[in-house]
N, C-alpha and C positions, 0 to 999 in steps of 0.2 A: 504494500500500500504506500502510495506516495505521501510523504509528510510535507506540510506547508509551514514555512517560517514567515511570520508577518513582521515587517520592519515599519514601525510607526514613527514618523517624523512630525513632532507636534509643535515645536516652538522655534524653529530655525528662523532667524531674522536676516533675510537677504532681500536684495532688490530684484524685481522681476526683469528679465531680459526679453527683448523682442516686442513687437507691437501687439497690444491687446485692446479689445474694444472698450474695456473699462479699467481704470487704474486700480491696482490692488493696494490695500493698506500697507504702510511701511513695515509692519510686523507680521505680514501674512505668513502662515506656515507653508513651507514649500520644500522641495527636495532637488531643485534645479530643473526638473522636467514639468512639474505641475504644482499649482498652489491651490489652497482652499481657504476661503475667508468669508466673513459676513458680507452680504450684499450692501452696497452703499445706501445710507438712509438720508433723510432730510437733515439729520444732525451731522452728517459728514461720515468719513470713514471710521470703521470700528475695528480695533485689533482683535477683539473676541466678541462673542455673544454674551451680553450682560442682561439677564432676564429676571423678572420678579412676577410671581403669580400666587394666587391663593389656591388651596386645595379644591379640586373639582372644576377648575377653569382650563381653558385651552388657549394657547398663544399661537400666533402664526408669524413666521419670519422667512428669510430667504438666504440661501448659501450659494456662493459663486465658486465654480471650479474652473481654473484657467489652465489651458494647455500651452506650454511654451515650446513644444517640439514641432518638427516639420511634418509630422504625420498625425492622424486621428488617434485618440486614446479613449478607451471605454472603461468606465469606473462603476463599481457597486457602491451605492450610498447607504449608510446606515448610522443609527445613533449608538453611542457607546458610553458606558460608565467610565469615570476617571478614578485613578488611584495613585498612591505614591509608590515608586519602585523601591524594592528592598535594598538595591545597591547604593543609591545616593539620595533617595527621597524625591526624585524627579517626577514630573507630571507625566502619566502614561494612561492609556485607555485600553479597554478590553477588546479582544479580537471579535470578529463577526460570529465565530462559532461559540464563544462564551456566553453564558447566561447574563443578561442585563437585568438589573433590579431597580435602578434609579432613573436618572435622566435618559440613559441609553434606551430603556424600555419605553419611555414616553415620547421619544422623538420619532416621527414618521415622515420621511421625505416623500414628496409627491411622486417622485420617480425613483425606483430602487436601482435602476440602471440607466446610465447616461453616457452618450458618446460625444466627446468634445472635438470639434474640428481643429486642424493644426493652427497654432498661434491665435487661438480664439478662447472665449470664455462662455460658459453656460451658467445661468442662474436658475436654481431649482427652489421652489417654495417647500416649506415643511411645517408641520404642526407639532406642538408639544402639549400634550394633554396630561395635566397633573391629576392623579387619582384623588378622590374625595377623602381617602384615609391617609394621604401622604403625610409623612412627618415634617414638621416645620424645620426651617434651617436651610443650609446649603446642600445642593445636589449637583456637584460638578460632573460634566460629561463632555461630549464632543460630537460633531458631525464629521464622519469619516468618509473619505473618497479612497476606495481600495482598487488598485489597478487589477484588471482581470487577468493580465498576463502573469504567468508563472515562470520566472527565470531560474535557470539551473544554479544550484548553490554547491559549494564545496568542490572537491576535486576527486578524481578516481572513482571508486565505488560509491563514495558519499554523494557524488553528483547525480547518481541514479535514484537515490532515495530522498534527497533533500531539495525542496523547491523554495524559492524566495518570492514572496508576493508583497509588494511595497504599498504603503498607505500613507496619506497625509491627512491631518485632522484639524478642524477649526474648533477651538475650545468653546465650551458652553458653561458659563457660570450662572446657575439658576438658584434663586433663593425663594423658598416656599414660605408664604406668610404664616406667622405664629411666633411663639416665644423663641428667642435665640439664647442658647446656653453655651458660652465659651467655657471649656474645661480642658486642662492640660495636666499631664503627670510625667514624672521622671521615674522609670521603673528599672529593676534588675541591674543596678549599678555594680560593676565588678572591676577589679584592678589586678592585672597580671604584671609581675615584676621580672626584670632581667638585670640581675646584679652580678658583678664580677665575684669570683670566689675569693680573691684577695682584694680588699678595699684599696682603691686608688690606682689599680692597674688599668682600668678603662672606665668610660662613662657609663653609668647605669641608666636604664630606660624602663619606662612603665607604659602600659596601654590601659586607658580608662574606657570601658565599654558601658553603654547605657541604652535604654529604649525610651524614645520620645513618643508619647501616646496622646493623640487628640481624642479625648473622651466626649467632647461636646458635639454640637450640631452645626458649627460654623467653621469656615476655613480660618486658620491661624497663621500668622507670620512670626514664628518663634525666635526668641533670642535665648542663648544659654551661656551662663557664666560658670567657670570652673575655679574652685578654690581648694587648695590643699594646705592643711595645717599639721604641724608636728607637735612634739612635746611642749608643754607650757603655752600652747596656742600660737606658736611661731608660724607665720605665713611662709610657706615654702613655694607656693605657686598661686598666681591669681591672673586669670585672663578671660576675655570674652571669646567664645568659640566662633569660628568662621565657616566651618564645613557643615552647614545646616541647609535644609530645604528652604527654598524661597517661600513656599506655602505648604502647610501640613493640612491635608484635607480631613473632613469630619470622619471620625471613627477609624482613622488610619494610625498605624504605629510603624516606626522605623527603628532599626538598630544602628547606632552610630558609635564611632571610636575616636579617641583623641590621644595623640602621642605626647608623652611627658619625658623629654630628654633631660638628664641630670636629676632624676628622682633620687631620694636619699638612700644611702647605703647603710645607715644606722639611725633609725628613728622610729617613732610610734605616733600615729595620728589618724586622720581621716581625710577623705576627699568628698567635697560637696559640689553637686551640680544643681544650679538654680535656673529654672526655665521661666520666662515671662512672655506674655502675649495678651494684649487686649484685656487688661484688668485682671489677669490671672497670674499667679505666681506660685510655683510648686518646686520642691527640692527633693533630691535623692542623695543618699550618703552611703559610703562604704569605708570601713576602717582598714588600716594597713599596719603591718609590723615589718620593718626592714632590719635584718640582722646579717652580719657578715658570717655566713655559715661555716666557711673553712676555718677561720681563726677560732670561731666559737666551738667548732667540733674538736679542734686540737686542744683547746682549753678544757673542754669536757672530758676528753680522753685522758689528758694529763691529770685532771682532778680525780678521775676514776682510778687511774693507775696509782696515784699517790694514796688513795684510800685503801686500795687492795694491799699495797706494800705496808702501810701502817697496820692493817689488820693482821698481816703475816707476822710482823715484828711482835705484835702484842701476844700472838699465840705462842711464839717461841720463847718469850720472856719467862713463863712459868717453868718450862723445861730446863732452862739455864739455872733457874733458882734451885730446882730439885737436885741438879747435878752438883751443886756446891754443897 
């Protein structure tokens, strides 16, 4: 059975090349061959779809697919739910075969299949129907244009089993009316240490790992501060972290790591991660004990050896006394 690999390009910011009947927004999602973006409105160009609706209502809008190549291209149009990737928390969307449960299930393009002539653009209306029992808050998604062509992927025998089908998507930021509840937590904080056996022979390092969890119903732009304290409350490290997702979608969680070069080789304390976003502030903490194991082991062995020698001498002392 032939497997399909979908490559979704969601937020590439490039200028369109070649004449098109309508100018695309400066931040249109594209891959060099085609672009997908919201149709121009009376308010001007829109980088993404920003929509608001109450439960039980239907919205209508239009999406434009622009073909930059010299030949016609045929696309399958569908709605998709969005999520944060595990690798870096980036914005990604579900494939056409996956089950859609949010905005992806509510989006219905007027045409499920569209052919775009060379160096032209086609605008397709779509409806977004919010169920009456939809939960309030943010429901991010996208309108996806999936190329019908399946290109060979891999090399050798892999090329026979693996196909690459490319897609580009225009993001949809939908907010359903009702109470909004921002909530954020820092979970499962761990610390792994890499220290030299002999203190001072090389720089020690540590890796702080943690899970950032959006437990609320709105998209958050998180900020995280890391602080490490040693004995007597001494500050060993204090920094604002940079490797964070630009947006953490509702009910999503991602696992992140932070390198700590120059971590202590002899100390006892804890590491605290404090996450803030939109009036929420939560912390997670992990303790650590840094000991130079080789010198400590030698010391313990020496102490144990001394104790054994002392015990032997004490046992021999009565024998010498009886001999006299």
